[in-house]
C-alpha positions, 0 to 999 in steps of 0.5 A: 472510507479508505480516503475519509478515515485514516484510521480505518485504512491503517487498521485494513492494511494491518490486516492484510499484514497480518496475513502476509505469510500465508499463501496469496498473502502477498497479493491481499497486502498488495491489493489493499495498498492498492485500494488505499492508493486508488482513494487517495488518488495513483496519481497523487500517490505517486506524485507525493512517493516521487514514483512515477504513476506507471511504476506503482501500477506495477508495483501494486499489481497481482504480480508486483513484488516492490523494493522496500524502498518503493513500500515504504516511499508509498506507505509515507505517501499514503500516510501510512507507516510500517510497524513492528510489534512483538 
């Protein structure tokens, strides 16, 4: 569903983002983005993001700490955007 339904992927990532401030939440967010990237093909996402494939794996690993630039590039490459709400 993560590959076939962009709306589902967006809702899935938004739910993970809501938990990002909880203990372990950053790992949950990275895992969700990794699952979306895997569903679309890591190599394809890496190419669209202009990031080496190995760097994508490292950034989205359980110990990953991607820069904002990397995070935004990966989101864009998966067809998603980061938003802010009040």
